N, C-alpha and C positions, 0 to 999 in steps of 0.2 A: 400908757401909750396905746393908741388904738391900733387895730390890726392893719388898718389902711396906712398908718404912718410907718409901721415896722417894715412893710414891703417896699423895696426900692421901686421908684417909678420907672416904668419901661420907657426908654427914649425912642422917639420916632427917628426914622432915617434922616429926616430934615434937621431935627435937633442935634443929632450926632454930628452931622457935617458942619453945622453952625458952631458946635463946640470945638471942632478941630481948627477952625479959623480959616482965614483966606489963604494963608501959606500952605496949610495942609491940603486944602482943596486944589490949589494950584499944582502941588506936587503930584497929587493923584491924577489930575487931568493931564499934566505933562507926561507922566509915565505912560498913560493910555495913548497919548498922541504918538509917542516914540514907538510903542509896540505896534500901533496901527500902521505907522510908516514902514516898519520892518516887514510886517505881513504884506503890505501893499507891494513893496519892492520884490518880495519873493514871488507873489502872484504874477507880477509883471514879467519876470524872466523864467518862471517855472515852465518846463516843457519845451523851451527853446534849446535844442541841441545842435551842436556844430561838429564838423569833422576837422581834425588838424593832423598834419604830418610832422612827426617828431624828427629831431636831428638824427635819430637812429633809423629813419625811414619806416617808422611804425605808424599806421593809420589808426587814430583814436577818435572816439565819439564822446563828447563831454557836454555838460550843461554850459550854456553860454555865460551864465552868471559866474561860473567858476574860472573862466578864462581871464588871464592877465595880459594886457598889451605889452609887447616887448619893446624896450627902449632901442631906438635906432643906434647902430654902431658905425664903424668906419665903412661898412658895406651898405650904407643907406642908399647908394645909387643902384644897387643890385636890382631892385624891383623895376626901376626905369629901364635898365638895359634889357631885362628879360621881356618886359612889355614891348619895347621897341623891336626886339628880335622876333617876337611872335606876330606883331602887326605887319611886318614886311614893308614894302614900298608900294604905295597906292598907284594903281593904274598900270603896273608892269606885269609881264609874264615872261620870265627869263628862260632862255633855251641855249643849248650848246650843240654845236655841230663839230664832229671829229672826222677829218679826212684821212682815211686809212692809207691812201696811196702816198701820203707825204711823210708818214711817221718812219723815222730811222732809228728808233730806240735810243735817242739821246738821253732820255730820262731826266732832263732838266725840269720838266713839269713835276716830277715826283719829288726832287730835292727841294724845289721852291715851296711846294705844299708842306713838306715835312718841317722845313725851317719856320714857316709862318705859324703853324699850329703846334709847334714844340713837340713833335712826335719822335718816338724812339726809332733807331735805324730799321728795326724790323716791322714798323708800323707804316701802313700806307692808306691814305685817303683815295689815292688814285694809283693804279698799278698798270704797267705796260706788259701785255702778254704776247708771247710769240705764238702765232696762229698759222695753220696750214690747212687748206681746203682738202687736198688729196696728196698722196705721195708723188703725184706727177706734176704738182704745181709748186712754185717757190713760196717760201714762208713770207708772212707779213706781220707787222706789229700792231696791236690794238690796245690803246689806252682805255682803261675801264674805271671810271669814277662812279659815285652814286648816280642813279638814273633820275632822281628827283621826280618820281612817278606822280601822276595826277590821281592815281588810285593806289596809294602806297600801302601794302600789307603791313609794313613795319609800324605804321601809325595805328592801325586797327587793333593790333595785339598789345600795345603798351598799356599796362594797367594803371599808370600814374601820370599819363599825359606828358611824359618827358620828351617824346618825339612827336613832332607836329608838322603839318603842311601849312605854309603861309599863302596868303592871297596872291603873292607874286610868283608862285610856282616852286619856291625853294622849300625843301624839307630839312629841318634842323633838329638838333637834339639838345636838350637842356640838362647838363650833367649835375646841376644843383637839385634836380628832381629825380634823376635816374637812380634806380635802386639796384642796377646791375643784374636784373633777372635774365637778360639775354634773349627774351622772347623775340625781340626785333631782329636779332641775328638769325634766329631759326626761320623767321618769316620772310626774310629778304631773299628773293630768288637770284640776285646778282652778286651775292657775297660781298657786299659793299661796306660792311661795318667791322670795326675792330674793338676788342675789349682791352681795357687797361688792367692787365694782370699785375704789373709791377708799378712801382712809384714812377710818376711822370719824369721825363728827361730833365726838365728844369724846375723841379718841385720847390727847391729852396729859393731860387731866384724869383719865382712867380708867387710865392706864398702871400705877399702883401698886395697883390694885384686884385682889383675888382673883377669878378668873373664877367666875361663878355660872351653871351650865347652865340653871337654872330661870328666870333673867332674861335670859340670853344677853348679859351685859355683863361685861367689856368686849367690844365688837364687834371683829372682826379682819378686816383686808383679805384678800381672797382666799378667804373662806369664805361659807357660806350662812347666811341668816337667815330666820326664819318666825314665824308666830303660835304662841304657846306656851300658849294658854288661861290666860295669866297665872299660870303654875304657882307662882311665888313668892308671889303673893297668896293663891292657893287653899290653900297650905300653912299660911297664917296664919288660915284660916277666913274670908277676905274674898272678895268678888266680883271678877272680872277688871276690869282698868282700863277696857276699852271698855264693859263692862256698867254700871259705876258712873257713867261720864261721860255716857252718853246721856240727854238731857233729855226724851225723848219715849216712854220705856217700850218701846223696840223689843226689848230683849234680856231673856231669861230664862236663868238658869244654875243648875245644881244637880247632884244625884246621882241617877242612874238607879236605883241599888239602893234608895234611899229613896223613889223615885217622887215626888220633889219638886224644883221649880225656883222660883227667886226672881226677881222682876222688879227690874231695877236702879234704876228710878225710883220706883215705888210701894212697893217693899220687900215686896210681897205674895207670899206663897209659895203655889203651887198644885200640884195633882197633874200630874205630867209627862205621863202617858199620857192623862189626861182632856183636857188642853190640846190635845194632838195630835188626839185623836179628835173633839172638839167643833169643831175649826177646820180639819180637813182637812190636818193636818201632813204634810210630805213631805221627802225628801232630794234632793240634786242628783245627777243621773245615776245612779240606782240600778242601771241595766242593766249598769254596769261592775263591779259586785260589790265595790266598795271599802268599803261599809258605813259611811258617814259618821256622825259623832256630833254633827253640826250639823243641826238640823231647821228647816224654814221653814214659817211660816203664810202662806197666800196673801194677796195684796193685795186685800182686800174693797173693793167699790165701784169696782174697776177691771177688772171682768170684761168679756168680749166681749159686746157688746149683741146680743140676739136679733134675727134678721132673718126676715121672712116666708118667704123662700125656703128656710129651714132647717126649716120646720114638718114637711114630709113625711118628711124624713130622721129627725127626732127621733121622730116617731110610729112609724116602722118599727123604730127602735132599742128603743123601749119595748115593742113587741109581742114582741120576741125576748128580753127580759130576764126 
């Protein structure tokens, strides 16, 4: 046997593949195609990172390819209600006017608000305060809700966009996003917010209800609650709960764009700007620059009485005016 015959003939790559057969070639090519597809998908999503908020209110950043869509549950309408609540009512700019000369501390506004928003007895979205200018003047009562500022400091400090300002002037809070940090409470100069330290009053009865950001029900322990200008009622074209419940005509509510506000007791609609101009309307702490949408009419009949010792000072003031 020759030396050439003893040595096995070295196969070329072409011959090797031909010997494997069509099936073998198909398998190799198939595997290559699958691997190529996997590599392609990874490249397609690689580097695309997203942020998600967990149920424990922890903010995480993950690869988009690692995220799994959540199947909708019985709360599938939640997103719609939250979006509706954030959008507000197009073309409107809601305002409230409170006539301090009419308030008699009936507190019907407070109870109506508490009932509507399922608040505990010690919680208030609106509170009626006893005020007195000086020791020489009679006291008067001042309802104080959230001022729904056009420049709200509470919105600026919220780290998770739970509290927000709508296009129609209303400031709301979404307790599905609220993490209970209470920055907004510290930032509010009007002390208009409350914290849910305990389980809500109707926790069991409201457990199966879909959360409505415009009503802020169900309430949730560990979150903030506040006056909402009764956004749920306003959407239906109705007056806020507090306005309708007052027996003494203290409240007016309406649309600044239409220059019209309606009294909750008499149902009389008047010009908003004229009401302020004729009665010396004002806002609380305007020097802060918060631009409240709640206006007050002064407590007529409870002014500081004129004293003889003030005559010279008044005359000097008039001479320079």
